[in-house]
mmJSON file of the N, C-alpha and C atoms, coordinates in Angstrom:
{"data_MODEL":{"atom_site":{
"group_PDB":["ATOM","ATOM","ATOM","ATOM","ATOM","ATOM","ATOM","ATOM","ATOM","ATOM","ATOM","ATOM","ATOM","ATOM","ATOM","ATOM","ATOM","ATOM","ATOM","ATOM","ATOM","ATOM","ATOM","ATOM","ATOM","ATOM","ATOM","ATOM","ATOM","ATOM","ATOM","ATOM","ATOM","ATOM","ATOM","ATOM","ATOM","ATOM","ATOM","ATOM","ATOM","ATOM","ATOM","ATOM","ATOM","ATOM","ATOM","ATOM","ATOM","ATOM","ATOM","ATOM","ATOM","ATOM","ATOM","ATOM","ATOM","ATOM","ATOM","ATOM","ATOM","ATOM","ATOM","ATOM","ATOM","ATOM","ATOM","ATOM","ATOM","ATOM","ATOM","ATOM","ATOM","ATOM","ATOM","ATOM","ATOM","ATOM","ATOM","ATOM","ATOM","ATOM","ATOM","ATOM","ATOM","ATOM","ATOM","ATOM","ATOM","ATOM","ATOM","ATOM","ATOM","ATOM","ATOM","ATOM","ATOM","ATOM","ATOM","ATOM","ATOM","ATOM","ATOM","ATOM","ATOM","ATOM","ATOM","ATOM","ATOM","ATOM","ATOM","ATOM","ATOM","ATOM","ATOM","ATOM","ATOM","ATOM","ATOM","ATOM","ATOM","ATOM","ATOM","ATOM","ATOM","ATOM","ATOM","ATOM","ATOM","ATOM","ATOM","ATOM","ATOM","ATOM","ATOM","ATOM","ATOM","ATOM","ATOM","ATOM","ATOM","ATOM","ATOM","ATOM","ATOM","ATOM","ATOM","ATOM","ATOM","ATOM","ATOM","ATOM","ATOM","ATOM","ATOM","ATOM","ATOM","ATOM","ATOM","ATOM","ATOM","ATOM","ATOM","ATOM","ATOM","ATOM","ATOM","ATOM","ATOM","ATOM","ATOM","ATOM","ATOM","ATOM","ATOM","ATOM","ATOM","ATOM","ATOM","ATOM","ATOM","ATOM","ATOM","ATOM","ATOM","ATOM","ATOM","ATOM","ATOM","ATOM","ATOM","ATOM","ATOM","ATOM","ATOM","ATOM","ATOM","ATOM","ATOM","ATOM","ATOM","ATOM","ATOM","ATOM","ATOM","ATOM","ATOM","ATOM","ATOM","ATOM","ATOM","ATOM","ATOM","ATOM","ATOM","ATOM","ATOM","ATOM","ATOM","ATOM","ATOM","ATOM","ATOM","ATOM","ATOM","ATOM","ATOM","ATOM","ATOM","ATOM","ATOM","ATOM","ATOM","ATOM","ATOM","ATOM","ATOM","ATOM","ATOM","ATOM","ATOM","ATOM","ATOM"],
"id":[1,2,3,4,5,6,7,8,9,10,11,12,13,14,15,16,17,18,19,20,21,22,23,24,25,26,27,28,29,30,31,32,33,34,35,36,37,38,39,40,41,42,43,44,45,46,47,48,49,50,51,52,53,54,55,56,57,58,59,60,61,62,63,64,65,66,67,68,69,70,71,72,73,74,75,76,77,78,79,80,81,82,83,84,85,86,87,88,89,90,91,92,93,94,95,96,97,98,99,100,101,102,103,104,105,106,107,108,109,110,111,112,113,114,115,116,117,118,119,120,121,122,123,124,125,126,127,128,129,130,131,132,133,134,135,136,137,138,139,140,141,142,143,144,145,146,147,148,149,150,151,152,153,154,155,156,157,158,159,160,161,162,163,164,165,166,167,168,169,170,171,172,173,174,175,176,177,178,179,180,181,182,183,184,185,186,187,188,189,190,191,192,193,194,195,196,197,198,199,200,201,202,203,204,205,206,207,208,209,210,211,212,213,214,215,216,217,218,219,220,221,222,223,224,225,226,227,228,229,230,231,232,233,234,235,236,237,238,239,240,241,242,243],
"type_symbol":["N","C","C","N","C","C","N","C","C","N","C","C","N","C","C","N","C","C","N","C","C","N","C","C","N","C","C","N","C","C","N","C","C","N","C","C","N","C","C","N","C","C","N","C","C","N","C","C","N","C","C","N","C","C","N","C","C","N","C","C","N","C","C","N","C","C","N","C","C","N","C","C","N","C","C","N","C","C","N","C","C","N","C","C","N","C","C","N","C","C","N","C","C","N","C","C","N","C","C","N","C","C","N","C","C","N","C","C","N","C","C","N","C","C","N","C","C","N","C","C","N","C","C","N","C","C","N","C","C","N","C","C","N","C","C","N","C","C","N","C","C","N","C","C","N","C","C","N","C","C","N","C","C","N","C","C","N","C","C","N","C","C","N","C","C","N","C","C","N","C","C","N","C","C","N","C","C","N","C","C","N","C","C","N","C","C","N","C","C","N","C","C","N","C","C","N","C","C","N","C","C","N","C","C","N","C","C","N","C","C","N","C","C","N","C","C","N","C","C","N","C","C","N","C","C","N","C","C","N","C","C","N","C","C","N","C","C","N","C","C","N","C","C"],
"label_atom_id":["N","CA","C","N","CA","C","N","CA","C","N","CA","C","N","CA","C","N","CA","C","N","CA","C","N","CA","C","N","CA","C","N","CA","C","N","CA","C","N","CA","C","N","CA","C","N","CA","C","N","CA","C","N","CA","C","N","CA","C","N","CA","C","N","CA","C","N","CA","C","N","CA","C","N","CA","C","N","CA","C","N","CA","C","N","CA","C","N","CA","C","N","CA","C","N","CA","C","N","CA","C","N","CA","C","N","CA","C","N","CA","C","N","CA","C","N","CA","C","N","CA","C","N","CA","C","N","CA","C","N","CA","C","N","CA","C","N","CA","C","N","CA","C","N","CA","C","N","CA","C","N","CA","C","N","CA","C","N","CA","C","N","CA","C","N","CA","C","N","CA","C","N","CA","C","N","CA","C","N","CA","C","N","CA","C","N","CA","C","N","CA","C","N","CA","C","N","CA","C","N","CA","C","N","CA","C","N","CA","C","N","CA","C","N","CA","C","N","CA","C","N","CA","C","N","CA","C","N","CA","C","N","CA","C","N","CA","C","N","CA","C","N","CA","C","N","CA","C","N","CA","C","N","CA","C","N","CA","C","N","CA","C","N","CA","C","N","CA","C","N","CA","C","N","CA","C","N","CA","C","N","CA","C"],
"label_alt_id":[null,null,null,null,null,null,null,null,null,null,null,null,null,null,null,null,null,null,null,null,null,null,null,null,null,null,null,null,null,null,null,null,null,null,null,null,null,null,null,null,null,null,null,null,null,null,null,null,null,null,null,null,null,null,null,null,null,null,null,null,null,null,null,null,null,null,null,null,null,null,null,null,null,null,null,null,null,null,null,null,null,null,null,null,null,null,null,null,null,null,null,null,null,null,null,null,null,null,null,null,null,null,null,null,null,null,null,null,null,null,null,null,null,null,null,null,null,null,null,null,null,null,null,null,null,null,null,null,null,null,null,null,null,null,null,null,null,null,null,null,null,null,null,null,null,null,null,null,null,null,null,null,null,null,null,null,null,null,null,null,null,null,null,null,null,null,null,null,null,null,null,null,null,null,null,null,null,null,null,null,null,null,null,null,null,null,null,null,null,null,null,null,null,null,null,null,null,null,null,null,null,null,null,null,null,null,null,null,null,null,null,null,null,null,null,null,null,null,null,null,null,null,null,null,null,null,null,null,null,null,null,null,null,null,null,null,null,null,null,null,null,null,null],
"label_comp_id":["MET","MET","MET","ALA","ALA","ALA","THR","THR","THR","TYR","TYR","TYR","PRO","PRO","PRO","VAL","VAL","VAL","LYS","LYS","LYS","HIS","HIS","HIS","LYS","LYS","LYS","GLU","GLU","GLU","THR","THR","THR","GLY","GLY","GLY","GLU","GLU","GLU","THR","THR","THR","LYS","LYS","LYS","GLU","GLU","GLU","ILE","ILE","ILE","VAL","VAL","VAL","MET","MET","MET","SER","SER","SER","ILE","ILE","ILE","HIS","HIS","HIS","ASP","ASP","ASP","TRP","TRP","TRP","ASP","ASP","ASP","GLN","GLN","GLN","TRP","TRP","TRP","LYS","LYS","LYS","GLU","GLU","GLU","ASP","ASP","ASP","ASN","ASN","ASN","PRO","PRO","PRO","GLU","GLU","GLU","TRP","TRP","TRP","GLU","GLU","GLU","ARG","ARG","ARG","TYR","TYR","TYR","TYR","TYR","TYR","THR","THR","THR","PRO","PRO","PRO","GLU","GLU","GLU","ASN","ASN","ASN","ALA","ALA","ALA","PRO","PRO","PRO","LYS","LYS","LYS","PHE","PHE","PHE","GLY","GLY","GLY","GLU","GLU","GLU","VAL","VAL","VAL","GLY","GLY","GLY","ASP","ASP","ASP","PHE","PHE","PHE","GLN","GLN","GLN","ASN","ASN","ASN","LYS","LYS","LYS","LEU","LEU","LEU","VAL","VAL","VAL","LYS","LYS","LYS","ASN","ASN","ASN","HIS","HIS","HIS","PRO","PRO","PRO","GLY","GLY","GLY","TRP","TRP","TRP","ASN","ASN","ASN","GLU","GLU","GLU","VAL","VAL","VAL","LEU","LEU","LEU","GLU","GLU","GLU","LYS","LYS","LYS","ALA","ALA","ALA","SER","SER","SER","LYS","LYS","LYS","GLN","GLN","GLN","PRO","PRO","PRO","GLY","GLY","GLY","ALA","ALA","ALA","ARG","ARG","ARG","ASN","ASN","ASN","LEU","LEU","LEU","LYS","LYS","LYS","ILE","ILE","ILE"],
"label_asym_id":["A","A","A","A","A","A","A","A","A","A","A","A","A","A","A","A","A","A","A","A","A","A","A","A","A","A","A","A","A","A","A","A","A","A","A","A","A","A","A","A","A","A","A","A","A","A","A","A","A","A","A","A","A","A","A","A","A","A","A","A","A","A","A","A","A","A","A","A","A","A","A","A","A","A","A","A","A","A","A","A","A","A","A","A","A","A","A","A","A","A","A","A","A","A","A","A","A","A","A","A","A","A","A","A","A","A","A","A","A","A","A","A","A","A","A","A","A","A","A","A","A","A","A","A","A","A","A","A","A","A","A","A","A","A","A","A","A","A","A","A","A","A","A","A","A","A","A","A","A","A","A","A","A","A","A","A","A","A","A","A","A","A","A","A","A","A","A","A","A","A","A","A","A","A","A","A","A","A","A","A","A","A","A","A","A","A","A","A","A","A","A","A","A","A","A","A","A","A","A","A","A","A","A","A","A","A","A","A","A","A","A","A","A","A","A","A","A","A","A","A","A","A","A","A","A","A","A","A","A","A","A","A","A","A","A","A","A","A","A","A","A","A","A"],
"label_entity_id":["1","1","1","1","1","1","1","1","1","1","1","1","1","1","1","1","1","1","1","1","1","1","1","1","1","1","1","1","1","1","1","1","1","1","1","1","1","1","1","1","1","1","1","1","1","1","1","1","1","1","1","1","1","1","1","1","1","1","1","1","1","1","1","1","1","1","1","1","1","1","1","1","1","1","1","1","1","1","1","1","1","1","1","1","1","1","1","1","1","1","1","1","1","1","1","1","1","1","1","1","1","1","1","1","1","1","1","1","1","1","1","1","1","1","1","1","1","1","1","1","1","1","1","1","1","1","1","1","1","1","1","1","1","1","1","1","1","1","1","1","1","1","1","1","1","1","1","1","1","1","1","1","1","1","1","1","1","1","1","1","1","1","1","1","1","1","1","1","1","1","1","1","1","1","1","1","1","1","1","1","1","1","1","1","1","1","1","1","1","1","1","1","1","1","1","1","1","1","1","1","1","1","1","1","1","1","1","1","1","1","1","1","1","1","1","1","1","1","1","1","1","1","1","1","1","1","1","1","1","1","1","1","1","1","1","1","1","1","1","1","1","1","1"],
"label_seq_id":[1,1,1,2,2,2,3,3,3,4,4,4,5,5,5,6,6,6,7,7,7,8,8,8,9,9,9,10,10,10,11,11,11,12,12,12,13,13,13,14,14,14,15,15,15,16,16,16,17,17,17,18,18,18,19,19,19,20,20,20,21,21,21,22,22,22,23,23,23,24,24,24,25,25,25,26,26,26,27,27,27,28,28,28,29,29,29,30,30,30,31,31,31,32,32,32,33,33,33,34,34,34,35,35,35,36,36,36,37,37,37,38,38,38,39,39,39,40,40,40,41,41,41,42,42,42,43,43,43,44,44,44,45,45,45,46,46,46,47,47,47,48,48,48,49,49,49,50,50,50,51,51,51,52,52,52,53,53,53,54,54,54,55,55,55,56,56,56,57,57,57,58,58,58,59,59,59,60,60,60,61,61,61,62,62,62,63,63,63,64,64,64,65,65,65,66,66,66,67,67,67,68,68,68,69,69,69,70,70,70,71,71,71,72,72,72,73,73,73,74,74,74,75,75,75,76,76,76,77,77,77,78,78,78,79,79,79,80,80,80,81,81,81],
"pdbx_PDB_ins_code":[null,null,null,null,null,null,null,null,null,null,null,null,null,null,null,null,null,null,null,null,null,null,null,null,null,null,null,null,null,null,null,null,null,null,null,null,null,null,null,null,null,null,null,null,null,null,null,null,null,null,null,null,null,null,null,null,null,null,null,null,null,null,null,null,null,null,null,null,null,null,null,null,null,null,null,null,null,null,null,null,null,null,null,null,null,null,null,null,null,null,null,null,null,null,null,null,null,null,null,null,null,null,null,null,null,null,null,null,null,null,null,null,null,null,null,null,null,null,null,null,null,null,null,null,null,null,null,null,null,null,null,null,null,null,null,null,null,null,null,null,null,null,null,null,null,null,null,null,null,null,null,null,null,null,null,null,null,null,null,null,null,null,null,null,null,null,null,null,null,null,null,null,null,null,null,null,null,null,null,null,null,null,null,null,null,null,null,null,null,null,null,null,null,null,null,null,null,null,null,null,null,null,null,null,null,null,null,null,null,null,null,null,null,null,null,null,null,null,null,null,null,null,null,null,null,null,null,null,null,null,null,null,null,null,null,null,null,null,null,null,null,null,null],
"Cartn_x":[214.912,214.183,214.679,213.761,214.09,213.793,214.475,214.259,213.581,212.481,211.711,211.688,212.366,212.275,210.918,210.206,208.875,208.754,207.799,207.545,206.035,205.622,204.207,203.796,202.721,202.301,201.897,201.323,200.827,201.849,202.505,203.394,204.829,205.222,206.595,207.539,207.013,207.837,208.409,209.68,210.305,210.737,210.728,211.213,211.507,212.157,212.459,211.672,211.022,210.254,211.06,211.272,211.995,210.999,210.812,209.859,210.138,209.483,209.598,208.986,209.564,209.028,207.598,207.272,205.935,204.896,205.329,204.414,204.248,205.11,205.132,203.822,203.266,202.024,200.88,200.786,199.739,199.971,201.232,201.543,201.125,201.386,200.994,199.486,198.735,197.273,196.776,197.425,197.012,197.442,198.413,198.973,199.042,197.906,197.925,198.498,198.637,199.168,200.7,201.328,202.781,203.125,204.268,204.742,206.239,206.738,208.184,208.883,210.045,210.771,212.25,212.801,214.207,215.014,216.207,217.204,218.438,219.416,220.633,221.309,221.143,221.782,221.065,219.736,219.02,218.412,218.703,218.157,218.789,218.012,218.579,219.712,220.712,221.864,221.705,222.044,221.868,223.184,224.252,225.533,226.336,227.326,228.265,227.641,227.961,227.457,228.635,228.435,229.514,229.232,230.15,230.01,230.36,229.337,229.563,230.359,230.21,230.913,232.424,232.877,234.311,234.839,234.072,234.492,234.558,233.624,233.608,234.857,235.203,236.385,237.653,237.686,238.875,239.097,238.026,238.153,238.282,237.819,237.866,238.383,239.697,240.282,239.91,239.601,239.282,237.815,237.025,235.58,235.194,235.839,235.492,235.722,236.743,236.989,235.862,235.378,234.257,233.026,232.736,231.579,231.731,232.954,233.195,232.904,233.341,233.052,231.555,230.886,229.442,228.698,229.171,228.475,228.623,229.576,229.763,228.824,228.1,227.163,225.949,225.344,224.188,223.051,222.554,221.426,221.818,223.105,223.541,223.652,223.422,223.634,225.069,225.558,226.896,226.88,227.611,227.602,228.858,229.753,231.038,230.838,231.558,231.491,232.463],
"Cartn_y":[152.996,152.263,150.821,149.93,148.515,148.024,146.97,146.369,145.025,144.822,143.59,142.891,141.742,140.984,140.277,140.427,139.831,139.103,138.168,137.373,137.306,137.508,137.432,135.963,135.632,134.243,133.571,134.307,133.703,133.755,134.901,135.061,134.666,134.658,134.335,135.517,136.689,137.891,138.229,138.635,139.03,140.486,141.161,142.53,142.845,143.991,144.44,145.708,145.74,146.888,147.589,148.885,149.666,150.608,150.425,151.26,151.183,152.03,152.035,150.749,150.263,149.069,149.309,150.555,150.901,150.79,150.907,150.823,149.398,148.487,147.132,146.382,146.423,145.697,146.168,147.469,147.996,147.556,147.551,147.125,145.667,144.815,143.399,143.26,144.044,143.988,144.467,145.497,146.062,145.207,144.316,143.503,142.03,141.372,139.978,138.993,139.406,138.505,138.415,139.211,139.2,138.589,137.87,137.278,137.504,137.447,137.576,136.445,136.747,135.775,135.875,134.81,134.809,133.877,134.322,133.503,133.492,132.648,132.677,134.054,134.804,136.119,137.181,137.092,138.156,137.72,136.52,136.025,136.763,136.981,137.64,136.798,137.458,136.774,136.783,135.668,135.538,135.387,135.905,135.858,134.627,134.383,133.307,131.941,130.985,129.633,128.736,127.823,126.919,126.252,125.449,124.69,125.593,126.113,127.065,126.458,125.156,124.547,124.574,124.258,124.3,125.718,126.697,128.091,128.544,128.09,128.475,127.969,126.713,126.129,126.778,127.059,127.671,129.084,129.863,131.246,131.382,130.387,130.414,129.063,128.858,127.545,126.938,127.716,127.173,126.834,126.963,126.79,125.375,124.352,122.977,122.716,123.324,123.139,123.762,124.923,125.566,124.663,124.125,123.247,121.958,121.449,120.223,120.446,121.575,121.892,122.057,122.708,122.91,121.587,120.652,119.366,118.496,118.813,118.044,118.5,119.581,120.081,119.161,119.04,118.159,118.522,117.528,117.707,118.246,118.428,118.986,117.888,118.296,117.389,117.539,116.6,116.695,117.768,118.86,119.998,120.068,119.104,119.188,119.184,120.049,120.159,119.208],
"Cartn_z":[185.435,184.422,184.38,184.141,184.042,182.625,182.232,180.916,181.111,180.393,180.497,179.147,179.015,177.769,177.726,176.619,176.494,175.158,175.131,173.931,173.716,172.474,172.139,172.148,172.851,173.031,171.725,170.791,169.55,168.418,168.228,167.077,167.374,168.659,169.02,168.896,168.506,168.406,169.78,169.815,171.077,170.978,172.121,172.207,173.659,173.869,175.215,175.496,176.633,177.069,178.151,178.011,179.01,179.667,180.968,181.706,183.194,183.923,185.372,185.927,187.001,187.643,188.134,188.415,188.88,187.762,186.515,185.375,184.854,185.275,184.725,184.959,186.141,186.422,185.528,185.323,184.451,183.009,182.565,181.198,180.989,181.983,181.871,181.745,182.515,182.429,181.067,180.535,179.252,178.066,178.249,177.161,177.554,177.748,178.227,177.211,175.963,174.939,174.971,175.828,175.998,177.351,177.388,178.639,178.778,180.005,180.224,179.502,178.944,178.136,178.481,179.063,179.452,178.569,178.229,177.544,178.44,178.171,179.0,179.01,177.938,177.858,178.684,178.815,179.511,180.848,181.288,182.555,183.731,184.795,185.979,186.568,187.065,187.653,189.172,189.79,191.233,191.966,191.424,192.12,191.762,192.56,192.302,192.576,191.723,191.886,192.239,193.172,193.535,194.865,195.288,196.526,197.709,198.381,199.464,200.611,200.834,201.961,201.753,200.552,200.284,200.379,199.924,199.998,201.451,202.267,203.674,204.372,204.161,204.802,204.259,202.964,202.353,202.895,203.01,203.459,204.966,205.713,207.182,207.672,207.665,207.948,209.294,210.306,211.617,211.804,210.754,210.877,211.29,210.773,211.139,212.621,213.2,214.627,215.454,215.017,215.711,215.633,214.458,214.288,215.088,215.161,215.917,217.408,217.954,219.352,219.577,218.647,218.781,218.728,217.91,217.782,219.017,219.896,221.122,222.24,222.022,223.024,223.107,224.276,224.429,223.453,222.756,221.827,220.47,220.224,218.94,217.882,216.639,215.512,215.05,214.265,213.697,212.622,212.823,211.901,211.048,211.165,210.472,208.967,208.31,206.846,206.219],
"occupancy":[1.0,1.0,1.0,1.0,1.0,1.0,1.0,1.0,1.0,1.0,1.0,1.0,1.0,1.0,1.0,1.0,1.0,1.0,1.0,1.0,1.0,1.0,1.0,1.0,1.0,1.0,1.0,1.0,1.0,1.0,1.0,1.0,1.0,1.0,1.0,1.0,1.0,1.0,1.0,1.0,1.0,1.0,1.0,1.0,1.0,1.0,1.0,1.0,1.0,1.0,1.0,1.0,1.0,1.0,1.0,1.0,1.0,1.0,1.0,1.0,1.0,1.0,1.0,1.0,1.0,1.0,1.0,1.0,1.0,1.0,1.0,1.0,1.0,1.0,1.0,1.0,1.0,1.0,1.0,1.0,1.0,1.0,1.0,1.0,1.0,1.0,1.0,1.0,1.0,1.0,1.0,1.0,1.0,1.0,1.0,1.0,1.0,1.0,1.0,1.0,1.0,1.0,1.0,1.0,1.0,1.0,1.0,1.0,1.0,1.0,1.0,1.0,1.0,1.0,1.0,1.0,1.0,1.0,1.0,1.0,1.0,1.0,1.0,1.0,1.0,1.0,1.0,1.0,1.0,1.0,1.0,1.0,1.0,1.0,1.0,1.0,1.0,1.0,1.0,1.0,1.0,1.0,1.0,1.0,1.0,1.0,1.0,1.0,1.0,1.0,1.0,1.0,1.0,1.0,1.0,1.0,1.0,1.0,1.0,1.0,1.0,1.0,1.0,1.0,1.0,1.0,1.0,1.0,1.0,1.0,1.0,1.0,1.0,1.0,1.0,1.0,1.0,1.0,1.0,1.0,1.0,1.0,1.0,1.0,1.0,1.0,1.0,1.0,1.0,1.0,1.0,1.0,1.0,1.0,1.0,1.0,1.0,1.0,1.0,1.0,1.0,1.0,1.0,1.0,1.0,1.0,1.0,1.0,1.0,1.0,1.0,1.0,1.0,1.0,1.0,1.0,1.0,1.0,1.0,1.0,1.0,1.0,1.0,1.0,1.0,1.0,1.0,1.0,1.0,1.0,1.0,1.0,1.0,1.0,1.0,1.0,1.0,1.0,1.0,1.0,1.0,1.0,1.0],
"B_iso_or_equiv":[0.0,0.0,0.0,0.0,0.0,0.0,0.0,0.0,0.0,0.0,0.0,0.0,0.0,0.0,0.0,0.0,0.0,0.0,0.0,0.0,0.0,0.0,0.0,0.0,0.0,0.0,0.0,0.0,0.0,0.0,0.0,0.0,0.0,0.0,0.0,0.0,0.0,0.0,0.0,0.0,0.0,0.0,0.0,0.0,0.0,0.0,0.0,0.0,0.0,0.0,0.0,0.0,0.0,0.0,0.0,0.0,0.0,0.0,0.0,0.0,0.0,0.0,0.0,0.0,0.0,0.0,0.0,0.0,0.0,0.0,0.0,0.0,0.0,0.0,0.0,0.0,0.0,0.0,0.0,0.0,0.0,0.0,0.0,0.0,0.0,0.0,0.0,0.0,0.0,0.0,0.0,0.0,0.0,0.0,0.0,0.0,0.0,0.0,0.0,0.0,0.0,0.0,0.0,0.0,0.0,0.0,0.0,0.0,0.0,0.0,0.0,0.0,0.0,0.0,0.0,0.0,0.0,0.0,0.0,0.0,0.0,0.0,0.0,0.0,0.0,0.0,0.0,0.0,0.0,0.0,0.0,0.0,0.0,0.0,0.0,0.0,0.0,0.0,0.0,0.0,0.0,0.0,0.0,0.0,0.0,0.0,0.0,0.0,0.0,0.0,0.0,0.0,0.0,0.0,0.0,0.0,0.0,0.0,0.0,0.0,0.0,0.0,0.0,0.0,0.0,0.0,0.0,0.0,0.0,0.0,0.0,0.0,0.0,0.0,0.0,0.0,0.0,0.0,0.0,0.0,0.0,0.0,0.0,0.0,0.0,0.0,0.0,0.0,0.0,0.0,0.0,0.0,0.0,0.0,0.0,0.0,0.0,0.0,0.0,0.0,0.0,0.0,0.0,0.0,0.0,0.0,0.0,0.0,0.0,0.0,0.0,0.0,0.0,0.0,0.0,0.0,0.0,0.0,0.0,0.0,0.0,0.0,0.0,0.0,0.0,0.0,0.0,0.0,0.0,0.0,0.0,0.0,0.0,0.0,0.0,0.0,0.0,0.0,0.0,0.0,0.0,0.0,0.0],
"pdbx_formal_charge":[null,null,null,null,null,null,null,null,null,null,null,null,null,null,null,null,null,null,null,null,null,null,null,null,null,null,null,null,null,null,null,null,null,null,null,null,null,null,null,null,null,null,null,null,null,null,null,null,null,null,null,null,null,null,null,null,null,null,null,null,null,null,null,null,null,null,null,null,null,null,null,null,null,null,null,null,null,null,null,null,null,null,null,null,null,null,null,null,null,null,null,null,null,null,null,null,null,null,null,null,null,null,null,null,null,null,null,null,null,null,null,null,null,null,null,null,null,null,null,null,null,null,null,null,null,null,null,null,null,null,null,null,null,null,null,null,null,null,null,null,null,null,null,null,null,null,null,null,null,null,null,null,null,null,null,null,null,null,null,null,null,null,null,null,null,null,null,null,null,null,null,null,null,null,null,null,null,null,null,null,null,null,null,null,null,null,null,null,null,null,null,null,null,null,null,null,null,null,null,null,null,null,null,null,null,null,null,null,null,null,null,null,null,null,null,null,null,null,null,null,null,null,null,null,null,null,null,null,null,null,null,null,null,null,null,null,null,null,null,null,null,null,null],
"auth_seq_id":[1,1,1,2,2,2,3,3,3,4,4,4,5,5,5,6,6,6,7,7,7,8,8,8,9,9,9,10,10,10,11,11,11,12,12,12,13,13,13,14,14,14,15,15,15,16,16,16,17,17,17,18,18,18,19,19,19,20,20,20,21,21,21,22,22,22,23,23,23,24,24,24,25,25,25,26,26,26,27,27,27,28,28,28,29,29,29,30,30,30,31,31,31,32,32,32,33,33,33,34,34,34,35,35,35,36,36,36,37,37,37,38,38,38,39,39,39,40,40,40,41,41,41,42,42,42,43,43,43,44,44,44,45,45,45,46,46,46,47,47,47,48,48,48,49,49,49,50,50,50,51,51,51,52,52,52,53,53,53,54,54,54,55,55,55,56,56,56,57,57,57,58,58,58,59,59,59,60,60,60,61,61,61,62,62,62,63,63,63,64,64,64,65,65,65,66,66,66,67,67,67,68,68,68,69,69,69,70,70,70,71,71,71,72,72,72,73,73,73,74,74,74,75,75,75,76,76,76,77,77,77,78,78,78,79,79,79,80,80,80,81,81,81],
"auth_comp_id":["MET","MET","MET","ALA","ALA","ALA","THR","THR","THR","TYR","TYR","TYR","PRO","PRO","PRO","VAL","VAL","VAL","LYS","LYS","LYS","HIS","HIS","HIS","LYS","LYS","LYS","GLU","GLU","GLU","THR","THR","THR","GLY","GLY","GLY","GLU","GLU","GLU","THR","THR","THR","LYS","LYS","LYS","GLU","GLU","GLU","ILE","ILE","ILE","VAL","VAL","VAL","MET","MET","MET","SER","SER","SER","ILE","ILE","ILE","HIS","HIS","HIS","ASP","ASP","ASP","TRP","TRP","TRP","ASP","ASP","ASP","GLN","GLN","GLN","TRP","TRP","TRP","LYS","LYS","LYS","GLU","GLU","GLU","ASP","ASP","ASP","ASN","ASN","ASN","PRO","PRO","PRO","GLU","GLU","GLU","TRP","TRP","TRP","GLU","GLU","GLU","ARG","ARG","ARG","TYR","TYR","TYR","TYR","TYR","TYR","THR","THR","THR","PRO","PRO","PRO","GLU","GLU","GLU","ASN","ASN","ASN","ALA","ALA","ALA","PRO","PRO","PRO","LYS","LYS","LYS","PHE","PHE","PHE","GLY","GLY","GLY","GLU","GLU","GLU","VAL","VAL","VAL","GLY","GLY","GLY","ASP","ASP","ASP","PHE","PHE","PHE","GLN","GLN","GLN","ASN","ASN","ASN","LYS","LYS","LYS","LEU","LEU","LEU","VAL","VAL","VAL","LYS","LYS","LYS","ASN","ASN","ASN","HIS","HIS","HIS","PRO","PRO","PRO","GLY","GLY","GLY","TRP","TRP","TRP","ASN","ASN","ASN","GLU","GLU","GLU","VAL","VAL","VAL","LEU","LEU","LEU","GLU","GLU","GLU","LYS","LYS","LYS","ALA","ALA","ALA","SER","SER","SER","LYS","LYS","LYS","GLN","GLN","GLN","PRO","PRO","PRO","GLY","GLY","GLY","ALA","ALA","ALA","ARG","ARG","ARG","ASN","ASN","ASN","LEU","LEU","LEU","LYS","LYS","LYS","ILE","ILE","ILE"],
"auth_asym_id":["A","A","A","A","A","A","A","A","A","A","A","A","A","A","A","A","A","A","A","A","A","A","A","A","A","A","A","A","A","A","A","A","A","A","A","A","A","A","A","A","A","A","A","A","A","A","A","A","A","A","A","A","A","A","A","A","A","A","A","A","A","A","A","A","A","A","A","A","A","A","A","A","A","A","A","A","A","A","A","A","A","A","A","A","A","A","A","A","A","A","A","A","A","A","A","A","A","A","A","A","A","A","A","A","A","A","A","A","A","A","A","A","A","A","A","A","A","A","A","A","A","A","A","A","A","A","A","A","A","A","A","A","A","A","A","A","A","A","A","A","A","A","A","A","A","A","A","A","A","A","A","A","A","A","A","A","A","A","A","A","A","A","A","A","A","A","A","A","A","A","A","A","A","A","A","A","A","A","A","A","A","A","A","A","A","A","A","A","A","A","A","A","A","A","A","A","A","A","A","A","A","A","A","A","A","A","A","A","A","A","A","A","A","A","A","A","A","A","A","A","A","A","A","A","A","A","A","A","A","A","A","A","A","A","A","A","A","A","A","A","A","A","A"],
"auth_atom_id":["N","CA","C","N","CA","C","N","CA","C","N","CA","C","N","CA","C","N","CA","C","N","CA","C","N","CA","C","N","CA","C","N","CA","C","N","CA","C","N","CA","C","N","CA","C","N","CA","C","N","CA","C","N","CA","C","N","CA","C","N","CA","C","N","CA","C","N","CA","C","N","CA","C","N","CA","C","N","CA","C","N","CA","C","N","CA","C","N","CA","C","N","CA","C","N","CA","C","N","CA","C","N","CA","C","N","CA","C","N","CA","C","N","CA","C","N","CA","C","N","CA","C","N","CA","C","N","CA","C","N","CA","C","N","CA","C","N","CA","C","N","CA","C","N","CA","C","N","CA","C","N","CA","C","N","CA","C","N","CA","C","N","CA","C","N","CA","C","N","CA","C","N","CA","C","N","CA","C","N","CA","C","N","CA","C","N","CA","C","N","CA","C","N","CA","C","N","CA","C","N","CA","C","N","CA","C","N","CA","C","N","CA","C","N","CA","C","N","CA","C","N","CA","C","N","CA","C","N","CA","C","N","CA","C","N","CA","C","N","CA","C","N","CA","C","N","CA","C","N","CA","C","N","CA","C","N","CA","C","N","CA","C","N","CA","C","N","CA","C","N","CA","C","N","CA","C","N","CA","C","N","CA","C"],
"pdbx_PDB_model_num":[1,1,1,1,1,1,1,1,1,1,1,1,1,1,1,1,1,1,1,1,1,1,1,1,1,1,1,1,1,1,1,1,1,1,1,1,1,1,1,1,1,1,1,1,1,1,1,1,1,1,1,1,1,1,1,1,1,1,1,1,1,1,1,1,1,1,1,1,1,1,1,1,1,1,1,1,1,1,1,1,1,1,1,1,1,1,1,1,1,1,1,1,1,1,1,1,1,1,1,1,1,1,1,1,1,1,1,1,1,1,1,1,1,1,1,1,1,1,1,1,1,1,1,1,1,1,1,1,1,1,1,1,1,1,1,1,1,1,1,1,1,1,1,1,1,1,1,1,1,1,1,1,1,1,1,1,1,1,1,1,1,1,1,1,1,1,1,1,1,1,1,1,1,1,1,1,1,1,1,1,1,1,1,1,1,1,1,1,1,1,1,1,1,1,1,1,1,1,1,1,1,1,1,1,1,1,1,1,1,1,1,1,1,1,1,1,1,1,1,1,1,1,1,1,1,1,1,1,1,1,1,1,1,1,1,1,1,1,1,1,1,1,1]
}}}
């Protein structure tokens, strides 16, 4: 079961709907006056946020040397982080 936070377009009432993901599309068609409603507390999370390049170099110290060798190949762009 999934939880869908929704908000009524006219009244501003908010609630959470708990149902199967397979039923969600039909519910939206049957209830056009409701829309998905996200707040910082209920928004989907997409994993860690941060500077991936610094993490890559920190976790794999020899990575810049690999990129430097690759950038010396004919037709290569400068890939150094």
